[in-house]
C-alpha positions as CSV (number, residue, x, y, z in Angstrom):
1,X,12.5,25.9,1.3
2,X,9.8,25.1,-1.2
3,X,9.0,21.3,-1.7
4,X,10.0,19.7,-5.0
5,X,6.3,18.9,-6.0
6,X,5.7,22.8,-6.0
7,X,7.3,23.2,-9.5
8,X,5.1,20.4,-10.9
9,X,2.6,22.7,-12.7
10,X,-0.2,21.5,-14.9
11,X,1.8,22.9,-17.8
12,X,4.6,20.6,-16.9
13,X,2.4,17.6,-16.5
14,X,1.0,18.2,-20.1
15,X,4.6,18.8,-21.5
16,X,5.7,15.5,-20.0
17,X,2.9,13.5,-21.5
18,X,3.0,15.0,-25.0
19,X,7.0,14.4,-24.8
20,X,6.1,10.8,-25.4
21,X,4.0,11.5,-28.4
22,X,0.7,11.9,-26.9
23,X,-1.5,15.1,-28.2
24,X,-3.4,16.2,-25.0
25,X,-6.6,18.3,-25.1
26,X,-5.1,20.4,-22.2
27,X,-7.2,19.0,-19.5
28,X,-5.6,18.0,-16.2
29,X,-7.5,16.6,-13.3
30,X,-5.5,16.1,-10.1
31,X,-6.4,12.8,-8.4
32,X,-6.5,11.9,-4.6
33,X,-2.7,11.0,-4.0
34,X,-0.4,12.1,-1.4
35,X,2.9,10.0,-1.6
36,X,3.1,10.6,-5.3
37,X,1.2,13.1,-7.5
38,X,-1.1,11.5,-10.0
39,X,-3.3,13.3,-12.6
40,X,-5.8,12.3,-15.2
41,X,-4.8,14.0,-18.6
42,X,-7.2,14.2,-21.6
43,X,-6.0,12.9,-24.9
44,X,-7.4,14.2,-28.3
45,X,-9.8,11.7,-29.6
46,X,-8.8,8.9,-27.0
47,X,-9.5,7.8,-23.5
48,X,-7.7,10.0,-21.1
49,X,-4.5,8.5,-19.5
50,X,-3.3,8.6,-15.8
51,X,0.2,10.2,-15.3
52,X,1.9,9.3,-11.9
53,X,4.9,11.5,-10.9
54,X,7.0,9.8,-8.4
55,X,8.1,11.4,-5.3
56,X,11.8,12.6,-5.5
57,X,14.3,10.4,-3.5
58,X,11.8,7.7,-2.4
59,X,12.6,4.8,-4.7
60,X,15.5,4.3,-6.9
61,X,15.1,4.0,-10.7
62,X,15.9,0.1,-10.2
63,X,13.0,-0.2,-7.6
64,X,10.4,1.6,-9.7
65,X,11.3,-0.5,-12.7
66,X,10.9,-3.7,-10.6
67,X,7.5,-2.5,-9.6
68,X,6.6,-2.0,-13.3
69,X,8.2,-5.5,-14.2
70,X,6.2,-7.3,-11.5
71,X,3.1,-5.5,-12.9
72,X,4.0,-6.5,-16.5
73,X,4.7,-10.2,-15.3
74,X,1.1,-10.3,-13.6
75,X,-0.5,-9.0,-16.7
76,X,1.5,-11.5,-18.9
77,X,-0.1,-14.2,-16.7
78,X,-3.6,-12.7,-17.3
79,X,-3.8,-11.4,-13.6
80,X,-5.9,-8.2,-13.9
81,X,-3.6,-5.5,-12.9
82,X,-3.4,-2.0,-14.1
83,X,0.3,-2.0,-15.5
84,X,2.1,1.1,-16.8
85,X,2.4,1.7,-20.5
86,X,5.5,0.9,-22.5
87,X,7.3,3.2,-25.0
88,X,10.1,1.6,-26.8
89,X,10.3,-0.9,-24.1
90,X,10.6,1.7,-21.4
91,X,7.9,2.4,-18.5
92,X,9.8,5.0,-16.5
93,X,10.1,8.5,-18.0
94,X,11.8,11.7,-17.0
95,X,10.7,15.4,-17.7
96,X,11.4,18.6,-16.0
97,X,13.3,17.0,-13.1
98,X,10.6,14.2,-12.4
99,X,10.2,10.7,-13.1
100,X,6.8,9.7,-14.3
101,X,4.8,6.7,-15.8
102,X,1.6,6.6,-17.7
103,X,-1.4,4.3,-17.1
104,X,-4.5,3.3,-18.9
105,X,-7.6,4.7,-17.0
106,X,-9.3,2.0,-15.3
107,X,-12.4,2.7,-13.2
108,X,-14.3,0.6,-10.6
109,X,-15.7,0.4,-7.2
110,X,-14.3,-0.9,-4.0
111,X,-15.5,-4.5,-2.5
112,X,-18.4,-4.2,-0.2
113,X,-17.4,-4.9,3.4
114,X,-18.3,-8.6,4.2
115,X,-19.6,-9.8,1.1
116,X,-18.7,-13.5,0.9
117,X,-19.0,-13.8,-2.8
118,X,-16.8,-11.0,-3.5
119,X,-14.2,-12.2,-0.8
120,X,-14.2,-15.6,-2.6
121,X,-13.4,-14.0,-6.0
122,X,-10.8,-11.4,-4.3
123,X,-9.1,-14.7,-2.9
124,X,-8.7,-16.1,-6.4
125,X,-7.1,-12.8,-7.4
126,X,-4.9,-12.8,-4.7
127,X,-4.0,-16.4,-5.0
128,X,-3.1,-15.8,-8.7
129,X,-0.9,-12.9,-7.7
130,X,1.0,-14.7,-5.0
131,X,1.5,-17.8,-7.1
132,X,3.6,-15.6,-9.5
133,X,5.0,-13.5,-6.7
134,X,6.3,-16.4,-4.9
135,X,8.2,-17.6,-8.0
136,X,11.2,-15.2,-7.2
137,X,12.2,-12.4,-5.0
138,X,12.5,-8.8,-5.6
139,X,16.0,-7.6,-5.8
140,X,15.7,-3.8,-5.2
141,X,12.6,-3.4,-3.0
142,X,12.5,-3.6,0.8
143,X,11.0,-6.4,2.9
144,X,8.3,-5.7,5.4
145,X,9.5,-6.1,8.9
146,X,9.4,-5.0,12.5
147,X,12.8,-3.1,12.1
148,X,11.6,-0.7,9.3
149,X,7.9,-0.6,9.9
150,X,8.0,-0.5,13.7
151,X,11.4,0.6,15.2
152,X,12.2,3.0,12.5
153,X,8.7,4.2,12.5
154,X,8.9,5.0,16.3
155,X,12.5,6.5,15.9
156,X,10.9,8.9,13.1
157,X,8.4,10.0,15.5
158,X,10.3,10.6,18.4
159,X,13.4,12.1,16.7
160,X,11.0,14.6,14.9
161,X,9.2,15.7,18.2
162,X,5.7,14.9,16.5
163,X,4.2,13.4,19.8
164,X,2.9,16.0,22.1
165,X,4.9,16.4,25.3
166,X,1.9,15.7,27.4
167,X,1.3,12.3,25.9
168,X,4.9,11.4,25.0
169,X,5.5,9.1,28.0
170,X,2.3,7.1,27.4
171,X,2.9,6.9,23.6
172,X,6.6,5.9,23.9
173,X,5.8,3.3,26.7
174,X,3.0,1.4,24.8
175,X,5.0,1.5,21.5
176,X,8.1,0.1,23.0
177,X,6.1,-2.6,24.9
178,X,4.3,-3.4,21.6
179,X,7.7,-3.7,19.6
180,X,8.9,-6.1,22.1
181,X,5.9,-8.4,21.6
182,X,6.2,-7.8,17.7
183,X,9.9,-8.9,17.8
184,X,9.0,-12.1,19.5
185,X,5.9,-12.8,17.3
186,X,7.9,-12.5,14.0
187,X,10.9,-14.4,15.3
188,X,8.6,-17.3,16.4
189,X,6.1,-17.5,13.4
190,X,7.6,-19.2,10.3
191,X,6.7,-17.7,7.1
192,X,8.1,-17.2,3.6
193,X,8.6,-13.8,2.2
194,X,7.2,-13.4,-1.2
195,X,6.6,-10.6,-3.5
196,X,3.4,-8.8,-2.3
197,X,1.1,-5.9,-3.4
198,X,2.0,-4.5,0.2
199,X,-0.8,-2.1,0.3
200,X,-3.8,-4.3,-0.4
201,X,-6.7,-2.3,1.2
202,X,-10.1,-2.5,-0.6
203,X,-9.5,0.7,-2.3
204,X,-6.8,-1.0,-4.5
205,X,-8.9,-3.7,-5.5
206,X,-11.7,-2.5,-7.8
207,X,-14.7,-4.0,-9.4
208,X,-16.1,-3.3,-12.8
209,X,-18.4,-5.6,-14.7
210,X,-18.3,-8.1,-11.9
211,X,-14.6,-8.7,-12.2
212,X,-11.9,-7.3,-9.9
213,X,-8.6,-5.7,-10.8
214,X,-5.6,-4.4,-8.9
215,X,-4.2,-1.0,-9.0
216,X,-1.5,0.9,-7.4
217,X,1.7,-1.4,-6.8
218,X,3.8,1.5,-5.6
219,X,4.2,-0.2,-2.1
220,X,5.0,-3.8,-3.6
221,X,7.7,-5.4,-1.5
222,X,8.7,-8.7,0.1
223,X,6.7,-9.9,3.0
224,X,4.2,-12.6,4.4
225,X,1.4,-13.6,2.2
226,X,-1.2,-12.8,4.8
227,X,-0.2,-9.2,4.6
228,X,-2.3,-9.0,1.4
229,X,-5.4,-10.7,2.9
230,X,-5.9,-9.3,6.4
231,X,-7.1,-5.8,5.2
232,X,-10.1,-7.6,3.5
233,X,-11.5,-8.7,6.8
234,X,-13.9,-6.6,8.9
235,X,-16.5,-6.7,11.8
236,X,-16.5,-9.0,14.7
237,X,-14.3,-12.0,15.3
238,X,-17.1,-14.6,14.0
239,X,-17.8,-12.5,10.9
240,X,-14.0,-12.3,10.1
241,X,-13.7,-16.0,10.6
242,X,-16.5,-16.5,7.9
243,X,-14.9,-13.8,5.7
244,X,-11.4,-15.5,6.0
245,X,-12.8,-18.9,5.1
246,X,-14.2,-17.5,1.9
247,X,-11.2,-15.6,1.2
248,X,-8.9,-18.5,1.7
249,X,-11.1,-20.9,-0.2
250,X,-10.8,-18.9,-3.3
251,X,-7.0,-18.2,-2.7
252,X,-6.2,-21.8,-2.6
253,X,-7.5,-22.6,-5.9
254,X,-4.3,-21.0,-7.3
255,X,-1.8,-21.0,-4.6
256,X,-1.5,-22.7,-1.2
257,X,-2.0,-20.5,1.9
258,X,0.2,-21.1,4.9
259,X,-2.1,-21.0,7.9
260,X,0.8,-20.8,10.3
261,X,0.9,-17.1,9.2
262,X,-2.4,-16.4,10.7
263,X,-0.9,-15.2,14.0
264,X,0.8,-12.4,12.4
265,X,-2.4,-10.6,11.4
266,X,-2.7,-8.5,14.7
267,X,1.1,-7.9,14.5
268,X,0.8,-6.6,10.9
269,X,-2.1,-4.3,12.0
270,X,0.0,-2.9,14.7
271,X,2.9,-2.2,12.2
272,X,0.5,-0.4,9.9
273,X,-0.7,1.9,12.7
274,X,2.9,2.9,13.6
275,X,3.9,3.1,10.1
276,X,1.2,5.3,9.1
277,X,1.9,7.8,11.7
278,X,5.5,8.0,10.7
279,X,4.7,8.2,7.1
280,X,2.8,11.4,7.9
281,X,5.6,12.6,10.0
282,X,8.2,12.0,7.3
283,X,6.2,14.0,4.8
284,X,5.2,16.8,7.0
285,X,7.4,19.3,4.9
286,X,5.1,18.6,2.0
287,X,2.6,21.2,2.0
288,X,-0.3,18.6,1.0
289,X,0.1,16.8,4.3
290,X,-0.7,19.5,6.8
291,X,-3.7,20.3,4.6
292,X,-4.9,16.7,4.3
293,X,-4.1,15.6,7.9
294,X,-4.6,18.9,10.2
295,X,-5.4,16.7,13.2
296,X,-1.9,15.0,13.1
297,X,-0.5,17.7,15.3
298,X,-3.3,17.7,17.9
299,X,-3.5,15.8,21.3
300,X,-6.7,14.1,20.3
301,X,-5.0,12.1,17.4
302,X,-2.1,10.8,19.7
303,X,-4.4,9.9,22.5
304,X,-6.5,7.9,20.0
305,X,-3.3,6.3,18.7
306,X,-2.2,5.3,22.3
307,X,-5.6,3.5,22.8
308,X,-5.4,1.8,19.4
309,X,-1.7,0.6,20.3
310,X,-2.9,-0.5,23.7
311,X,-5.7,-2.5,22.0
312,X,-3.2,-4.1,19.7
313,X,-1.1,-5.3,22.6
314,X,-4.4,-7.0,24.0
315,X,-5.2,-8.4,20.7
316,X,-1.8,-10.1,20.6
317,X,-2.9,-12.2,23.8
318,X,-6.1,-13.4,22.2
319,X,-6.6,-16.5,20.2
320,X,-5.4,-16.0,16.4
321,X,-7.9,-16.3,13.7
322,X,-8.2,-19.9,12.3
323,X,-9.4,-21.8,9.4
324,X,-12.4,-24.0,9.9
């Protein structure tokens, strides 16, 4: 059976945008996105718009509107985020069997790894976002947890037969050992789940004219605040300690950081590894995924994953990062 996105043609994209009253100049540029489909659409006499078509059956309408409402709430508090455009009070639209939203085009470059000045400013941005995120919970979006990012991820990989048979015993063994440790870790570390960006890697925090803005809240969810911070850290332990200090110094200008969450960092990294593999597996019927990730079906990838999970098991035995 063909994938639902196979019917999302350039003409349909143009028709969807023009259904909201915009006049396109017929230019459509597909942007780098796999979970959804995202296009830059030229508008006559105006700046191009970004049209995001949501993957069918992933989020409910209520969950998507909650993402949009969170973006709007951040923007109302002058937190720099690319929020969806509204037409007559609505931000989620439908056309040709697809749900879509429109966004203003905002460019920029990703932060420089290890740049302490940038990390301080990124900390300020994340602190402002979390001060608002902690004010109330999501009602329709999931919470990051070991069950859905770990146990369910392993189940999807095993049930789908994605791990090569020659490596299956080794992968399943290390994954189950890791999940035991993660269950223990998340049950012993106290944290308050707040509204998060959820996928806060450097590519979703862009710099332009010496200021940063956030993009792509598609994965926003409830979870520990440190989830939005740990992906900003890179390098050896002593380097990450210095980076963490700058990040948290900026963060705490706007929101208190709970240092007790720091032991979760390596656990969250492990969950991201497992969840990413399961994400590719769950999308394997989408023709874009075998093209983008051809190595996923090979033994080398799974051998690397076994090594990575073993390294995460070892990392859980090391002293957590700490604030000076």
